[in-house]
C-alpha positions as CSV (number, residue, x, y, z in Angstrom):
1,M,47.9,202.6,67.0
2,K,49.4,204.6,64.4
3,A,51.9,202.9,61.8
4,E,54.8,205.0,63.0
5,E,54.1,204.1,66.8
6,F,53.7,200.5,65.9
7,V,57.2,200.7,64.2
8,E,58.6,202.5,66.9
9,E,57.2,199.8,69.4
10,K,58.7,197.0,67.3
11,L,62.1,198.5,67.1
12,K,62.1,198.9,70.9
13,Q,61.2,195.4,71.3
14,L,64.0,194.2,69.0
15,K,66.6,196.4,70.7
16,G,65.6,194.8,74.1
17,A,66.0,191.2,72.5
18,F,69.3,192.4,71.0
19,Q,70.7,193.2,74.6
20,G,71.8,189.8,75.6
21,F,69.7,187.3,73.2
22,I,70.7,188.1,69.6
23,D,73.9,189.2,67.8
24,E,74.6,192.5,65.8
25,A,74.2,191.1,62.6
26,A,70.8,189.5,63.5
27,Y,69.7,192.7,65.1
28,Q,70.4,194.7,61.9
29,A,68.7,192.3,59.5
30,K,65.5,192.2,61.7
31,K,65.5,196.0,62.1
32,V,65.8,196.3,58.3
33,E,62.9,193.9,57.8
34,I,60.7,195.5,60.2
35,Q,61.5,199.1,58.7
36,N,60.5,197.3,55.1
37,Q,57.4,196.1,56.6
38,S,56.5,199.4,57.7
39,N,57.2,200.9,54.4
40,E,55.0,198.5,52.7
41,T,52.2,199.1,55.2
42,K,52.6,202.9,54.6
43,K,52.6,202.6,50.7
44,S,49.5,200.3,50.9
45,A,47.6,203.0,53.1
46,E,48.8,205.9,50.9
47,L,47.4,203.8,47.7
48,N,44.0,203.2,49.7
49,E,43.9,206.8,50.5
50,K,44.5,207.9,46.7
51,L,41.9,205.4,45.5
52,L,39.4,206.9,48.1
53,K,40.0,210.4,46.7
54,L,39.4,209.1,43.2
55,K,36.4,207.7,43.9
56,N,35.1,210.8,45.7
57,A,36.2,212.6,42.3
58,L,34.0,209.9,40.4
59,D,31.2,210.5,42.9
60,T,31.4,214.3,42.6
61,G,31.4,214.1,38.8
62,I,34.8,215.6,38.5
63,L,35.9,212.4,36.7
64,T,33.9,210.1,34.4
65,Q,33.8,206.6,34.7
66,T,36.5,205.8,32.2
67,E,38.7,208.3,33.5
68,Y,38.2,206.8,36.9
69,E,38.8,203.2,35.8
70,T,42.0,204.3,33.8
71,K,43.6,206.3,36.5
72,K,42.6,203.3,39.1
73,A,44.3,200.8,36.9
74,E,47.3,203.0,36.4
75,W,47.9,203.5,40.3
76,I,47.3,199.7,41.1
77,A,49.9,198.8,38.6
78,Q,52.5,201.0,39.8
79,S,51.6,199.6,43.4
80,S,52.1,196.0,42.0
81,H,55.7,196.7,40.6
82,A,56.5,198.3,43.7
83,E,55.3,195.0,45.7
84,L,57.3,193.0,43.2
85,D,60.7,195.0,43.9
86,T,60.0,194.7,47.7
87,K,59.2,190.9,47.4
88,A,62.6,190.5,45.6
89,R,64.4,192.7,48.1
90,L,63.1,190.6,51.3
91,E,63.9,187.5,49.4
92,Q,67.5,188.7,49.1
93,Q,67.4,190.0,52.5
94,A,66.2,186.5,53.8
95,L,68.9,184.7,52.0
96,E,71.7,187.0,53.3
97,R,70.4,186.4,56.8
98,E,70.5,182.7,56.1
99,I,74.0,183.0,55.1
100,R,74.9,185.0,57.9
101,E,73.1,182.6,60.5
102,R,75.1,179.7,58.6
103,E,78.4,181.4,59.1
104,Q,77.6,182.4,62.6
105,K,76.6,178.7,63.1
106,E,79.9,177.3,61.7
107,R,81.7,179.8,63.7
108,Q,80.3,178.6,67.0
109,A,80.8,174.8,66.1
110,S,84.3,175.7,65.3
111,Q,84.8,177.5,68.7
112,W,83.2,174.6,70.4
113,L,85.5,172.0,68.4
114,E,88.6,174.0,69.4
115,S,87.4,174.5,72.9
116,A,86.7,170.7,73.5
117,I,90.2,169.7,71.8
118,N,91.7,172.3,74.5
119,Q,89.8,170.7,77.2
120,A,90.7,167.2,76.2
121,T,94.3,168.5,75.9
122,K,94.3,169.2,79.5
123,G,92.7,166.0,80.3
124,N,89.3,167.2,81.0
125,F,87.5,164.6,78.8
126,S,84.1,164.6,80.5
127,K,84.0,168.5,79.9
128,A,85.3,168.0,76.2
129,L,82.5,165.5,75.6
130,E,79.8,167.7,76.9
131,T,81.3,170.8,74.7
132,L,81.3,168.3,71.5
133,R,77.9,167.2,72.0
134,Q,76.4,170.8,71.5
135,I,77.9,171.0,67.9
136,P,75.0,170.5,65.6
137,N,74.5,168.2,62.5
138,G,75.0,169.8,59.3
139,T,78.2,171.9,60.3
140,E,81.6,171.3,58.8
141,A,82.8,170.5,62.4
142,Y,80.2,168.0,63.2
143,F,82.0,164.8,61.7
144,Q,85.2,165.9,63.1
145,A,83.3,166.5,66.5
146,Q,81.7,162.8,66.3
147,S,85.1,161.2,65.6
148,K,86.5,163.3,68.7
149,I,83.6,161.9,70.7
150,S,84.5,158.3,70.1
151,E,88.4,159.1,70.8
152,Y,87.4,160.9,74.1
153,E,85.0,158.5,75.3
154,Q,87.5,155.8,75.1
155,A,89.9,158.2,76.6
156,E,87.5,159.2,79.5
157,K,86.6,155.5,80.1
158,A,90.6,154.7,80.4
159,R,90.9,157.6,82.7
160,L,88.0,156.6,85.0
161,E,89.5,153.1,84.8
162,Q,92.9,154.4,85.9
163,Q,91.3,156.5,88.6
164,A,89.5,153.4,89.9
165,L,92.7,151.5,89.9
166,E,94.6,154.2,91.8
167,R,91.7,154.6,94.2
168,E,91.8,150.9,95.0
169,I,95.5,151.0,95.3
170,R,95.3,153.9,97.5
171,E,92.4,152.1,99.8
172,R,94.5,148.9,99.8
173,E,97.4,150.8,101.1
174,Q,95.4,152.5,103.8
175,K,93.8,149.2,104.6
176,E,97.2,147.6,105.3
177,R,98.4,150.6,107.2
178,Q,95.4,150.6,109.4
179,A,95.6,146.8,109.8
180,S,99.3,147.3,110.8
181,Q,98.4,150.0,113.3
182,W,95.8,148.0,115.0
183,L,98.2,145.0,115.3
184,E,100.7,147.1,116.7
185,S,98.4,148.6,119.1
186,A,96.8,145.4,120.1
187,I,100.3,144.2,121.1
188,N,101.0,147.2,123.2
189,Q,97.6,146.7,124.9
190,A,98.5,143.0,125.6
191,T,102.0,144.0,126.9
192,K,100.2,146.1,129.5
193,G,98.0,143.3,130.5
194,N,94.6,144.6,128.8
195,F,94.1,141.4,126.9
196,S,90.3,142.4,126.2
197,K,91.1,145.6,124.7
198,A,93.9,143.7,122.4
199,L,91.2,141.2,121.4
200,E,88.6,144.0,120.6
201,T,91.4,145.7,118.5
202,L,92.7,142.5,116.8
203,R,89.0,141.5,115.6
204,Q,88.9,144.7,113.7
205,I,91.7,143.6,111.4
206,P,90.0,142.6,108.0
207,N,90.6,139.2,106.1
208,G,93.0,139.9,103.1
209,T,95.5,142.0,104.8
210,E,99.2,140.9,105.4
211,A,98.4,141.4,109.3
212,Y,95.5,139.3,109.2
213,F,96.8,135.7,109.9
214,Q,99.5,137.2,112.7
215,A,96.2,138.7,114.1
216,Q,94.3,135.4,114.0
217,S,97.6,134.0,115.8
218,K,97.6,136.7,118.4
219,I,93.8,136.3,118.9
220,S,94.2,132.6,120.0
221,E,97.2,133.6,122.4
222,Y,95.5,136.6,123.8
223,E,92.2,134.6,124.5
224,Q,94.0,132.0,126.5
225,A,95.8,134.8,128.4
226,E,92.5,136.8,129.1
227,K,90.8,133.6,130.3
228,A,93.8,132.9,132.7
229,R,93.5,136.4,133.7
230,L,89.8,136.5,134.3
231,E,90.1,133.2,136.5
232,Q,92.9,134.8,138.6
233,Q,90.7,137.8,139.0
234,A,87.5,135.5,139.9
235,L,90.0,133.9,142.5
236,E,91.3,137.0,144.1
237,R,87.7,138.2,144.1
238,E,86.6,135.1,146.1
239,I,89.4,135.3,148.4
240,R,88.7,139.2,149.1
241,E,84.9,138.2,149.6
242,Q,86.0,135.4,151.9
243,E,88.3,137.5,153.8
244,Q,85.5,140.3,154.0
245,K,83.1,137.6,155.2
246,E,85.4,136.4,157.8
247,Q,86.1,140.1,159.1
248,Q,82.5,140.8,159.2
249,A,81.7,137.5,160.8
250,S,84.4,138.1,163.5
251,Q,83.0,141.7,164.2
252,W,79.4,140.3,164.6
253,L,80.9,137.9,167.1
254,E,82.7,140.3,169.0
255,S,79.5,142.6,168.9
256,A,77.4,139.9,170.2
257,I,79.8,138.9,173.2
258,N,80.0,142.6,174.1
259,Q,76.0,142.7,174.0
260,A,75.6,139.7,176.0
261,T,78.2,141.2,178.5
262,K,76.0,144.0,179.0
263,G,73.2,141.6,179.6
264,N,71.4,142.3,176.1
265,F,71.2,138.6,175.2
266,S,68.3,138.9,172.7
267,Q,70.3,141.5,170.7
268,A,73.3,139.4,170.8
269,L,71.3,136.4,169.6
270,E,70.1,138.4,166.5
271,T,73.7,139.5,165.9
272,L,75.0,136.0,166.1
273,R,72.2,134.7,163.5
274,Q,73.8,136.9,161.1
275,I,76.9,135.0,160.9
276,P,77.1,132.9,157.8
277,N,78.0,129.1,157.8
278,G,81.4,128.5,156.2
279,T,83.1,131.2,158.2
280,E,85.8,130.4,161.2
281,A,83.4,132.3,163.6
282,Y,80.3,130.3,162.6
283,F,80.6,127.2,165.0
284,Q,81.6,129.6,168.1
285,A,78.6,131.6,167.0
286,Q,76.6,128.3,167.1
287,S,77.9,127.5,170.6
288,K,77.0,131.2,171.9
289,I,73.4,131.1,170.6
290,S,72.9,127.8,172.5
291,E,74.4,129.5,175.7
292,Y,72.6,132.9,175.3
293,E,69.3,131.0,174.6
294,Q,69.8,129.2,177.9
295,V,70.4,132.5,179.6
296,I,67.3,134.2,178.1
297,K,65.4,130.9,179.1
298,N,66.8,131.1,182.6
299,Q,66.0,134.8,182.9
300,I,62.3,134.4,181.7
301,L,61.9,131.6,184.6
302,E,63.5,134.0,186.9
303,K,61.3,136.7,185.8
304,Q,58.4,134.7,186.1
305,R,59.4,133.3,189.7
306,I,59.9,136.8,190.9
307,E,56.3,138.1,189.4
308,K,54.8,135.1,191.3
309,E,56.6,136.1,194.4
310,K,55.5,139.6,193.8
311,E,51.9,138.8,193.3
312,E,52.0,136.7,196.5
313,L,53.6,139.3,198.4
314,I,51.1,141.7,197.3
315,A,48.3,139.5,198.0
316,K,49.7,139.1,201.9
317,S,50.2,142.9,201.9
318,K,47.3,144.9,203.8
319,N,46.0,147.8,201.5
320,L,47.9,146.8,198.3
321,V,46.3,145.6,195.0
322,A,48.0,144.0,191.8
323,L,47.1,145.7,188.5
324,T,48.7,146.3,185.2
325,H,50.0,149.7,184.4
326,N,52.1,150.4,181.4
327,G,52.1,146.8,180.1
328,K,53.6,145.5,183.4
329,R,52.1,143.9,186.5
330,V,52.7,146.3,189.6
331,A,51.7,146.9,193.1
332,A,49.4,149.9,193.8
333,A,48.3,151.5,197.2
334,L,44.3,151.2,197.9
335,V,43.3,153.7,200.6
336,D,39.9,154.8,201.2
337,K,38.6,153.6,197.7
338,T,41.4,155.4,195.9
339,I,44.2,153.6,194.2
340,H,47.6,155.1,194.1
341,I,49.8,153.9,191.3
342,V,53.4,155.0,191.1
343,D,54.0,156.0,187.4
344,S,57.8,156.9,187.8
345,V,60.5,157.9,190.2
346,T,63.4,160.1,189.6
347,R,66.4,161.1,191.6
348,K,68.1,164.7,191.3
349,I,70.7,166.6,193.0
350,T,69.2,170.0,191.8
351,I,66.2,171.6,190.5
352,S,66.7,174.5,187.9
353,G,63.9,177.3,187.7
354,V,62.8,179.1,184.8
355,F,64.6,182.0,185.5
356,G,68.1,180.3,186.0
357,E,67.8,180.0,189.9
358,T,69.0,176.5,191.0
359,T,67.6,174.7,194.3
360,F,70.1,172.0,195.6
361,A,69.3,169.0,197.7
362,D,70.4,168.7,201.2
363,G,70.8,165.2,200.3
364,E,69.1,163.9,197.1
365,F,65.7,164.7,195.6
366,V,63.4,161.9,194.9
367,I,60.5,162.9,192.7
368,I,57.6,160.6,192.7
369,N,54.8,160.8,189.9
370,L,51.6,159.1,191.0
371,V,48.3,158.4,189.2
372,V,45.5,158.6,191.7
373,R,42.1,157.0,190.8
374,N,39.0,157.4,192.4
375,E,36.8,154.2,192.6
376,D,34.4,155.7,195.0
377,K,31.0,157.0,194.2
378,K,31.7,160.4,195.6
379,S,34.6,162.9,195.4
380,R,37.8,162.4,197.2
381,N,40.1,164.8,198.7
382,I,43.9,163.8,198.5
383,S,46.7,165.6,200.5
384,A,49.8,164.4,198.9
385,S,51.9,166.6,201.3
386,M,50.9,164.1,204.0
387,M,52.3,161.1,202.3
388,T,55.9,160.0,203.6
389,L,58.9,158.0,202.5
390,I,60.3,155.2,204.9
391,D,63.7,153.7,204.2
392,S,65.3,150.3,205.3
393,E,66.4,151.9,208.7
394,G,62.7,152.9,209.4
395,R,63.5,156.6,208.9
396,E,60.3,158.5,207.8
397,F,60.9,161.5,205.5
398,Q,58.3,164.1,204.9
399,T,57.7,166.0,201.5
400,S,59.9,168.9,200.8
401,S,57.9,172.0,200.2
402,T,60.9,173.8,199.1
403,A,61.7,171.2,196.5
404,M,58.1,170.9,195.5
405,T,57.8,174.7,195.1
406,A,61.3,174.7,193.1
407,L,59.6,172.0,191.0
408,T,56.6,173.8,190.3
409,M,58.6,177.2,189.5
410,S,60.7,175.1,186.9
411,G,57.9,174.7,184.6
412,E,58.5,170.9,184.2
413,Q,56.1,169.6,186.5
414,K,53.5,170.8,189.0
415,A,54.0,169.6,192.4
416,E,50.9,169.2,194.7
417,L,51.4,171.7,197.7
418,W,47.8,171.5,198.7
419,P,45.0,169.0,199.1
420,T,43.3,168.4,195.7
421,Q,40.0,166.9,194.9
422,I,39.3,163.9,192.5
423,Q,35.9,163.3,191.1
424,P,34.4,159.7,191.0
425,G,35.7,157.5,188.2
426,L,38.7,159.8,187.3
427,D,42.3,159.7,187.5
428,K,44.6,162.5,188.7
429,D,48.4,163.0,188.1
430,I,50.2,163.9,191.3
431,T,53.9,164.7,191.8
432,I,55.5,164.7,195.3
433,V,59.2,165.4,196.1
434,F,61.3,164.4,199.1
435,D,64.9,165.4,200.2
436,I,66.5,162.1,201.5
437,P,70.2,160.9,202.2
438,P,71.5,159.4,199.0
439,T,72.3,156.2,201.0
440,A,68.8,155.5,201.8
441,Q,67.6,152.0,200.4
442,D,64.6,149.9,199.9
443,L,62.4,153.0,200.1
444,K,58.4,152.6,200.7
445,L,55.9,155.1,200.1
446,K,53.4,155.6,203.0
447,V,49.9,156.7,201.9
448,P,47.8,158.0,205.0
449,S,44.1,157.0,205.4
450,G,41.1,158.7,207.0
451,L,40.9,159.1,210.8
452,F,39.9,155.5,211.3
453,G,41.7,153.9,208.5
454,Q,45.1,152.2,208.2
455,P,47.7,153.7,205.8
456,A,49.2,151.7,203.0
457,I,52.9,151.0,202.8
458,L,53.8,150.5,199.3
459,P,57.4,149.2,198.6
460,L,58.8,151.1,195.3
461,S,60.3,147.9,194.5
462,L,56.9,146.3,193.8
463,A,55.3,149.4,192.4
464,L,57.7,149.7,189.2
């Protein structure tokens, strides 16, 4: 890089530093220093160039050795005098720069001192101390700054202590106000009967406040009141529970009596056993339990007697057998090795068709569902339409083809209008319908036999 370009680059860097980092005086001083260095470098380069030309003159014979040495010594002497002048000038410049920097340092220290005094005047001792501690040793303001630091440290300490005292006083006053508010609030809560909330509030009042001892007195008072209130609540709850218990027991007793009136003694007993001891209904319930248990016992005995009589009657009856159907002992008709079991008997006034038509009975429809079981070793033909129904007056009723057709058309059941075949060992469901007077009683189903056999007469009372 050429000398001029080097100087230009240095001056450019100096100008950049000047913008925000050094002041005008420092900038100008540094600028002169760079320029002087540049001049010295330039002069040294010129001398070297002249000496080089002088050597060329010697080498080419233009100059003698003596002329060369004389001229060389002359030019070096001239350069040395110039260097001495430059050195003196640079030392003078350095001294001037040091003086300027010293003056600047003193001005800055004086400004900091003045600023710190102003800050302290406004009571901002912490900021003033921070400013004073920037003043460097060796300046006129330094010792005054040290004196002020001691003074302001004492003032700042006193200020902080005063602040702490004032804060303590404010906190104390706030504590007292809060304690007073809590006491007032607790008294209001207790006035409304809310002793638990009042006690919770009173226990927040701290020791050391004026309200504390009054709060302790109120705590004792309200604890007694709360205890009494809870005991009263417990007593009232116990009374309500007992009343509810009595009401429930009374309802259960009434319900059990109604169930027994309807003949449902087992359900009545289940209800009565829910009535707890200690209620007014309990002893009456125990009496009813004994009464209904005896009734159930008598019913069981009566049922056993009737079942026994039924078994005896079936045994005496011709063409009847006893068997268990749907968990119950019943009578069934035995004709030509086929057993006719009555599954259900239904009475109706009308039969409704699938298309909305209605068939009315002349008297009353009796719909009998049979299960016919073939116990023979060959198939059997059953003609359901040949069965008849006999009442207590000896009247014998044929199946109603009209009713059986209507029942089949209703889609609910299929009545057997024609003879049907049953394979050995299989069951067949058969439905037949009769149209009889509503007053007909003690109905018996007559199941016909073959040409030489005897028909079976099956009382419906024994078949169900």
